[in-house]
DRENTINU-325630 format. One record per residue (C-alpha): residue in three letters; chain; x, y, z. Coordinates in Angstrom, 3 decimals. Layout:
R   resn   chain          X          Y          Z
R    ALA       A          X          Y          Z
...
REM end
This chain:
R   resn   chain          X          Y          Z
R    UNK       A      0.078     -0.023     -0.045
R    UNK       A      1.223      3.564     -0.648
R    UNK       A      0.385      4.484      2.862
R    UNK       A      2.881      1.891      4.532
R    UNK       A      6.558      2.586      4.981
R    UNK       A      9.091     -0.364      3.391
R    UNK       A      9.894     -1.430      6.984
R    UNK       A      6.507     -2.195      7.465
R    UNK       A      5.941     -4.624      4.497
R    UNK       A      6.110     -8.330      4.901
R    UNK       A      9.248    -10.281      4.617
R    UNK       A     10.008    -12.732      1.687
R    UNK       A     12.883    -14.995      1.924
R    UNK       A     15.608    -15.324     -0.661
R    UNK       A     14.521    -18.734     -1.735
R    UNK       A     11.280    -17.297     -2.412
R    UNK       A     12.122    -14.537     -4.923
R    UNK       A     10.937    -15.413     -8.463
R    UNK       A     12.661    -14.195    -11.949
R    UNK       A      9.095    -12.681    -12.593
R    UNK       A      9.016    -10.150     -9.309
R    UNK       A      9.430     -6.867     -9.544
R    UNK       A     11.930     -3.846     -8.304
R    UNK       A     11.041     -0.214     -8.162
R    UNK       A     13.630      1.748     -9.879
R    UNK       A     14.045      5.606    -10.495
R    UNK       A     15.133      5.998    -14.110
R    UNK       A     17.172      9.199    -13.626
R    UNK       A     17.740      9.884    -17.337
R    UNK       A     14.091      9.864    -17.931
R    UNK       A     13.306     13.319    -19.378
R    UNK       A      9.304     13.107    -18.539
R    UNK       A      9.004     13.622    -14.489
R    UNK       A      5.901     11.372    -14.528
R    UNK       A      7.696      8.732    -16.291
R    UNK       A     10.710      8.314    -14.024
R    UNK       A      9.359      5.421    -11.623
R    UNK       A     10.247      2.062    -13.272
R    UNK       A      9.744     -1.142    -12.401
R    UNK       A     12.334     -4.207    -13.633
R    UNK       A     11.899     -7.909    -12.668
R    UNK       A     14.603     -9.826    -10.874
R    UNK       A     15.628    -12.110    -14.507
R    UNK       A     16.178     -8.557    -16.130
R    UNK       A     18.045     -7.292    -13.265
R    UNK       A     20.231    -10.046    -12.943
R    UNK       A     21.317     -9.743    -17.116
R    UNK       A     22.141     -5.826    -15.945
R    UNK       A     24.400     -7.318    -13.366
R    UNK       A     26.090     -9.786    -15.209
R    UNK       A     27.206     -7.286    -17.835
R    UNK       A     28.050     -4.905    -15.338
R    UNK       A     30.416     -7.379    -13.211
R    UNK       A     32.037     -8.234    -16.424
R    UNK       A     33.296     -4.653    -16.670
R    UNK       A     34.682     -4.310    -13.160
R    UNK       A     35.159     -8.244    -11.692
R    UNK       A     36.480    -11.739    -13.202
R    UNK       A     33.595    -14.022    -13.158
R    UNK       A     33.948    -17.691    -12.007
R    UNK       A     34.113    -18.725    -15.888
R    UNK       A     37.754    -16.860    -16.566
R    UNK       A     38.041    -13.065    -17.963
R    UNK       A     40.545    -10.844    -18.501
R    UNK       A     41.949     -7.922    -16.150
R    UNK       A     43.282     -4.670    -17.748
R    UNK       A     45.596     -3.064    -15.563
R    UNK       A     47.141     -3.928    -12.066
R    UNK       A     45.727     -6.551     -9.728
R    UNK       A     47.005     -6.271     -5.984
R    UNK       A     45.937     -9.363     -3.818
R    UNK       A     46.483     -9.071     -0.469
R    UNK       A     45.451    -12.764      0.601
R    UNK       A     45.849    -15.783     -1.508
R    UNK       A     45.387    -16.600     -5.100
R    UNK       A     44.245    -20.079     -6.140
R    UNK       A     43.484    -20.676     -9.863
R    UNK       A     44.347    -23.907    -12.128
R    UNK       A     45.691    -21.711    -14.560
R    UNK       A     46.260    -18.229    -15.582
R    UNK       A     48.130    -16.137    -18.241
R    UNK       A     49.602    -12.816    -16.920
R    UNK       A     51.279     -9.986    -18.851
R    UNK       A     52.961     -8.916    -16.110
R    UNK       A     52.789    -10.341    -12.577
R    UNK       A     54.724     -9.083     -9.406
R    UNK       A     54.879    -11.232     -6.207
R    UNK       A     56.102     -9.090     -3.188
R    UNK       A     57.181    -11.284     -0.359
R    UNK       A     54.909    -13.560     -1.750
R    UNK       A     55.031    -17.690     -1.324
R    UNK       A     53.932    -19.920     -4.618
R    UNK       A     52.612    -23.399     -3.665
R    UNK       A     51.930    -25.893     -6.554
R    UNK       A     53.347    -25.800     -9.913
R    UNK       A     53.987    -22.473    -11.670
R    UNK       A     54.472    -22.421    -15.385
R    UNK       A     55.794    -19.625    -17.070
R    UNK       A     55.290    -19.784    -20.918
R    UNK       A     56.635    -16.557    -21.748
R    UNK       A     60.089    -14.769    -20.192
R    UNK       A     60.118    -14.666    -16.150
R    UNK       A     62.461    -11.762    -14.349
R    UNK       A     63.790    -12.265    -10.992
R    UNK       A     64.386     -8.576     -9.706
R    UNK       A     66.352    -10.191     -6.846
R    UNK       A     66.706    -13.792     -4.863
R    UNK       A     64.243    -16.492     -5.608
R    UNK       A     64.436    -19.637     -3.466
R    UNK       A     62.693    -22.745     -4.837
R    UNK       A     62.237    -25.928     -2.246
R    UNK       A     61.270    -27.917     -5.190
R    UNK       A     62.084    -28.090     -8.622
R    UNK       A     62.780    -25.269    -11.290
R    UNK       A     62.554    -26.652    -15.068
R    UNK       A     62.360    -24.872    -18.434
R    UNK       A     64.009    -25.357    -22.362
R    UNK       A     66.170    -22.258    -21.092
R    UNK       A     66.908    -20.741    -17.762
R    UNK       A     69.097    -17.242    -17.810
R    UNK       A     70.227    -14.872    -14.910
R    UNK       A     73.353    -13.021    -13.807
R    UNK       A     73.712    -15.077    -10.707
R    UNK       A     71.710    -18.683     -9.547
R    UNK       A     72.572    -20.475     -6.311
R    UNK       A     71.460    -24.174     -7.089
R    UNK       A     71.461    -26.878     -4.607
R    UNK       A     70.890    -29.480     -7.349
R    UNK       A     71.095    -28.614    -11.122
R    UNK       A     70.089    -31.365    -13.857
R    UNK       A     69.613    -31.185    -17.272
R    UNK       A     70.533    -32.777    -20.768
R    UNK       A     72.482    -29.615    -21.387
R    UNK       A     73.046    -26.683    -19.109
R    UNK       A     75.220    -24.053    -20.779
R    UNK       A     76.139    -20.197    -19.349
R    UNK       A     78.847    -17.925    -19.285
R    UNK       A     79.920    -18.318    -15.622
R    UNK       A     78.537    -21.057    -13.067
R    UNK       A     79.545    -21.051     -9.330
R    UNK       A     78.501    -25.043     -8.409
R    UNK       A     79.249    -26.576     -5.086
R    UNK       A     78.562    -29.627     -6.756
R    UNK       A     78.484    -31.041    -10.375
R    UNK       A     77.569    -34.377    -11.190
R    UNK       A     76.158    -36.253    -13.844
R    UNK       A     76.662    -39.113    -16.218
R    UNK       A     78.377    -36.796    -18.849
R    UNK       A     79.276    -33.001    -17.724
R    UNK       A     81.046    -31.609    -20.750
R    UNK       A     81.490    -27.624    -21.596
R    UNK       A     84.213    -25.937    -23.363
R    UNK       A     85.583    -24.430    -20.048
R    UNK       A     85.125    -24.949    -16.545
R    UNK       A     86.765    -23.224    -13.660
R    UNK       A     86.583    -25.147    -10.649
R    UNK       A     88.450    -25.039     -7.296
R    UNK       A     88.140    -28.562     -6.889
R    UNK       A     86.893    -31.452     -8.939
R    UNK       A     85.870    -34.791     -7.162
R    UNK       A     84.287    -38.215     -8.380
R    UNK       A     84.790    -41.766     -9.355
R    UNK       A     85.564    -40.760    -13.209
R    UNK       A     86.126    -37.434    -14.871
R    UNK       A     86.714    -37.613    -18.540
R    UNK       A     88.001    -34.069    -19.727
R    UNK       A     89.083    -33.249    -23.240
R    UNK       A     91.367    -30.408    -21.705
R    UNK       A     92.276    -29.835    -18.457
R    UNK       A     94.062    -26.512    -17.460
R    UNK       A     94.948    -24.464    -14.338
R    UNK       A     97.466    -23.201    -11.940
R    UNK       A     97.383    -26.308    -10.139
R    UNK       A     95.822    -29.659    -10.978
R    UNK       A     95.689    -32.444     -8.296
R    UNK       A     94.112    -35.448     -7.702
R    UNK       A     94.891    -38.929     -5.719
R    UNK       A     94.091    -40.658     -9.412
R    UNK       A     93.868    -39.254    -12.816
R    UNK       A     93.282    -41.131    -15.796
R    UNK       A     94.129    -38.550    -18.722
R    UNK       A     94.483    -39.249    -22.542
R    UNK       A     97.004    -36.197    -22.895
R    UNK       A     98.339    -34.261    -19.824
R    UNK       A     99.864    -30.984    -21.634
R    UNK       A    101.188    -27.726    -19.729
R    UNK       A    104.415    -25.627    -18.773
R    UNK       A    104.893    -27.450    -15.377
R    UNK       A    102.800    -30.484    -14.536
R    UNK       A    103.755    -31.495    -11.208
R    UNK       A    102.277    -34.125     -8.755
R    UNK       A    103.266    -36.485     -5.998
R    UNK       A    102.297    -39.409     -8.089
R    UNK       A    101.256    -40.322    -11.591
R    UNK       A    100.207    -43.540    -12.983
R    UNK       A    100.734    -43.435    -16.860
R    UNK       A    100.293    -45.711    -19.589
R    UNK       A    102.492    -43.810    -22.114
R    UNK       A    104.176    -40.281    -21.456
R    UNK       A    105.098    -38.410    -24.454
R    UNK       A    106.106    -34.703    -25.071
R    UNK       A    108.921    -32.709    -26.275
R    UNK       A    110.268    -32.150    -22.650
R    UNK       A    109.301    -33.622    -19.119
R    UNK       A    110.997    -32.964    -15.777
R    UNK       A    109.883    -35.393    -12.917
R    UNK       A    111.097    -35.265     -9.839
R    UNK       A    110.631    -39.104     -9.553
R    UNK       A    109.241    -41.483    -12.171
R    UNK       A    108.491    -45.071    -11.425
R    UNK       A    106.647    -48.303    -12.837
R    UNK       A    107.040    -51.443    -13.852
R    UNK       A    108.266    -50.328    -17.332
R    UNK       A    109.661    -46.638    -18.748
R    UNK       A    110.359    -46.411    -22.228
R    UNK       A    111.172    -43.598    -25.064
R    UNK       A    113.287    -42.172    -27.592
R    UNK       A    115.063    -39.941    -25.095
R    UNK       A    115.208    -39.558    -21.524
R    UNK       A    116.912    -36.556    -19.816
R    UNK       A    116.618    -37.506    -15.867
R    UNK       A    118.418    -35.799    -13.042
R    UNK       A    118.059    -39.100    -11.108
R    UNK       A    117.290    -42.869    -12.077
R    UNK       A    116.506    -45.226     -9.441
R    UNK       A    114.722    -48.271     -8.594
R    UNK       A    115.391    -52.122     -7.806
R    UNK       A    115.768    -52.649    -11.661
R    UNK       A    116.503    -50.367    -14.364
R    UNK       A    116.569    -51.871    -17.885
R    UNK       A    116.810    -50.775    -21.170
R    UNK       A    118.365    -51.117    -24.626
R    UNK       A    120.184    -48.116    -24.515
R    UNK       A    120.950    -45.310    -21.872
R    UNK       A    122.850    -42.153    -22.192
R    UNK       A    123.997    -40.958    -19.283
R    UNK       A    126.107    -37.802    -18.204
R    UNK       A    126.911    -39.620    -14.404
R    UNK       A    125.582    -42.976    -13.288
R    UNK       A    125.990    -43.459     -9.445
R    UNK       A    124.812    -45.969     -7.126
R    UNK       A    125.401    -48.869     -4.571
R    UNK       A    124.923    -51.612     -7.502
R    UNK       A    124.486    -51.168    -11.197
R    UNK       A    123.881    -54.186    -13.149
R    UNK       A    124.311    -53.477    -16.869
R    UNK       A    124.403    -55.877    -19.720
R    UNK       A    126.427    -53.657    -22.028
R    UNK       A    128.159    -50.332    -21.184
R    UNK       A    129.386    -48.245    -24.128
R    UNK       A    130.745    -44.771    -23.968
R    UNK       A    133.678    -42.691    -25.135
R    UNK       A    135.086    -42.601    -21.808
R    UNK       A    133.401    -44.766    -18.660
R    UNK       A    134.876    -43.554    -15.227
R    UNK       A    134.014    -44.285    -11.701
R    UNK       A    135.369    -45.171     -8.223
R    UNK       A    134.282    -48.601     -8.174
R    UNK       A    133.295    -51.033    -11.455
R    UNK       A    132.331    -54.815    -11.041
R    UNK       A    131.536    -56.220    -14.237
R    UNK       A    131.118    -59.999    -15.011
R    UNK       A    132.642    -59.240    -18.456
R    UNK       A    133.509    -56.501    -20.558
R    UNK       A    135.013    -55.841    -24.220
R    UNK       A    136.829    -52.645    -23.998
R    UNK       A    137.931    -52.081    -27.670
R    UNK       A    140.146    -48.642    -27.064
R    UNK       A    140.581    -48.079    -23.042
R    UNK       A    139.843    -48.448    -19.733
R    UNK       A    140.579    -45.822    -17.206
R    UNK       A    140.127    -44.680    -13.489
R    UNK       A    141.735    -43.832    -10.366
R    UNK       A    141.338    -47.784     -9.278
R    UNK       A    140.239    -50.698    -11.205
R    UNK       A    139.597    -53.872     -9.401
R    UNK       A    138.832    -57.073     -9.931
R    UNK       A    139.176    -61.058     -9.531
R    UNK       A    140.059    -61.129    -13.178
R    UNK       A    141.363    -58.886    -15.794
R    UNK       A    141.689    -60.732    -19.393
R    UNK       A    143.067    -58.091    -21.586
R    UNK       A    145.343    -58.065    -24.757
R    UNK       A    147.021    -55.024    -23.688
R    UNK       A    147.303    -53.273    -20.206
R    UNK       A    149.518    -50.207    -20.220
R    UNK       A    150.029    -47.505    -17.436
R    UNK       A    152.267    -45.556    -15.374
R    UNK       A    151.953    -48.011    -12.070
R    UNK       A    149.925    -51.423    -12.356
R    UNK       A    149.419    -52.935     -8.917
R    UNK       A    148.290    -56.479     -8.993
R    UNK       A    147.582    -57.802     -5.239
R    UNK       A    147.698    -61.202     -5.865
R    UNK       A    148.596    -62.413     -9.059
R    UNK       A    149.954    -60.994    -12.365
R    UNK       A    149.947    -63.563    -15.501
R    UNK       A    149.844    -63.591    -19.048
R    UNK       A    151.382    -65.329    -22.198
R    UNK       A    153.756    -62.374    -21.985
R    UNK       A    154.287    -59.441    -19.524
R    UNK       A    156.333    -56.698    -20.717
R    UNK       A    157.506    -53.335    -19.460
R    UNK       A    160.313    -50.982    -18.626
R    UNK       A    160.275    -51.917    -14.962
R    UNK       A    158.475    -54.116    -12.667
R    UNK       A    158.466    -54.003     -8.831
R    UNK       A    157.539    -57.533     -7.347
R    UNK       A    157.939    -58.132     -3.681
R    UNK       A    158.052    -62.222     -5.079
R    UNK       A    158.402    -63.030     -8.488
R    UNK       A    157.569    -66.469     -9.711
R    UNK       A    157.678    -68.003    -12.805
R    UNK       A    158.729    -71.078    -14.954
R    UNK       A    160.040    -69.541    -17.611
R    UNK       A    160.817    -66.188    -18.416
R    UNK       A    162.709    -63.829    -21.155
R    UNK       A    164.309    -60.650    -19.789
R    UNK       A    165.422    -58.640    -22.928
R    UNK       A    167.026    -55.536    -20.857
R    UNK       A    167.930    -56.679    -17.109
R    UNK       A    166.465    -58.651    -14.251
R    UNK       A    167.412    -57.027    -10.828
R    UNK       A    166.671    -57.613     -7.385
R    UNK       A    168.088    -57.810     -3.960
R    UNK       A    167.981    -61.617     -4.237
R    UNK       A    166.722    -63.913     -6.999
R    UNK       A    166.270    -67.467     -6.336
R    UNK       A    164.830    -70.285     -8.510
R    UNK       A    165.633    -73.871     -8.819
R    UNK       A    166.826    -73.672    -12.520
R    UNK       A    167.789    -70.353    -14.294
R    UNK       A    169.419    -70.010    -17.495
R    UNK       A    171.146    -66.392    -18.449
R    UNK       A    173.129    -65.095    -21.360
R    UNK       A    174.928    -62.719    -18.556
R    UNK       A    174.558    -62.848    -14.715
R    UNK       A    176.304    -59.728    -12.945
R    UNK       A    176.055    -58.955     -9.486
R    UNK       A    178.431    -58.306     -6.208
R    UNK       A    177.483    -61.667     -4.724
R    UNK       A    176.543    -65.152     -6.544
R    UNK       A    175.503    -67.945     -4.224
R    UNK       A    174.487    -71.279     -5.383
R    UNK       A    172.819    -74.085     -3.211
R    UNK       A    174.690    -77.484     -3.455
R    UNK       A    173.582    -80.023     -5.979
R    UNK       A    172.284    -82.961     -5.764
R    UNK       A    174.439    -86.081     -6.437
R    UNK       A    176.059    -85.519     -9.550
R    UNK       A    173.963    -82.444    -10.392
R    UNK       A    176.358    -79.272    -10.719
R    UNK       A    174.986    -76.371     -9.086
R    UNK       A    176.418    -73.999    -11.746
R    UNK       A    176.879    -74.749    -15.547
R    UNK       A    179.158    -72.210    -17.457
R    UNK       A    179.726    -72.527    -21.468
R    UNK       A    181.718    -69.116    -21.617
R    UNK       A    183.816    -67.229    -19.516
R    UNK       A    183.440    -66.603    -15.602
R    UNK       A    185.083    -63.236    -14.633
R    UNK       A    185.530    -61.317    -11.660
R    UNK       A    186.085    -57.273    -10.360
R    UNK       A    189.802    -56.210    -10.505
R    UNK       A    190.510    -58.088     -7.635
R    UNK       A    189.915    -61.599     -9.253
R    UNK       A    187.209    -64.034     -9.152
R    UNK       A    186.587    -65.175     -5.739
R    UNK       A    185.375    -68.471     -4.430
R    UNK       A    184.498    -68.535     -0.670
R    UNK       A    184.442    -72.202      0.561
R    UNK       A    185.514    -75.664     -0.413
R    UNK       A    185.970    -75.880     -4.154
R    UNK       A    185.131    -79.484     -5.629
R    UNK       A    185.701    -80.308     -9.120
R    UNK       A    184.020    -83.614    -10.443
R    UNK       A    185.162    -85.370    -13.337
REM end
């Protein structure tokens, strides 16, 4: 009724509202004042709201927001396409797919996995980074692992692992417990221990080289040591050690304090301060002094002078002279005997002690015979 207030009208529940129910509406743009009051059905008003909300709100079926969206709480959505999205101090849970480019002004912390065909940035601190190919200008990894890790250049403080196959490894210092390299090159390669199948190069300066077999065209070692050092040819400036067993030693000059050879063929010269041995078989031995501590023997022993403590021989031909304080022997045949005293022991039976076929003469005082003189028939 027109004479009743709205608050006095009976109440209708929302579930009882029908599309045909009416609203009273004042149409402000109506020119005729008598026609400003109008009616509108519930269904008509709903159509108006749908169009109105499309402009200012996103419907449950989806829509496009032109401008900035500031969300203070939580956005939950299955999918979404954003031209530009900013998350200040936000937590993103679930899966985030960025189909275009994603730029992070500062740090990003992800507890799960970041995946994509290309992930770029100035600095990235990953606990684990995996992929078919990982490329970049600079990477600072605590650990790099994978079945195969390849790249043109890698700068590592430390590389550890079971097996690493590098085409080229360079650095100021490369260290490791075990390294299996096809090629090692550098101005200086150092290490405590290196086990190589083959070492080749223009020059190699090793402090110590050990192995079952060491072969090469040329080796320039400061020191060569080992239980056994063998080879076909070795050219050394100096060889020192307690014992060296060579099959053949050749050179312009071979010198040493002591040499213990089983045999040796010296075509030109053997020289040294002292040359000792049990037996020396030489075609010719020449020297200023030859000291034979036990025996000096040969088919012919010649020399300008011989100084013997005891001289024993079965036969001997002395072309110049034989002199000493005392010459003893069972039988001696001389062309000439000259001396101060000639002592002859008594012969046995009819064996004469002295047989002379020439002239026996004495000094100016005559030929003196001391003791009895017995002339046999």
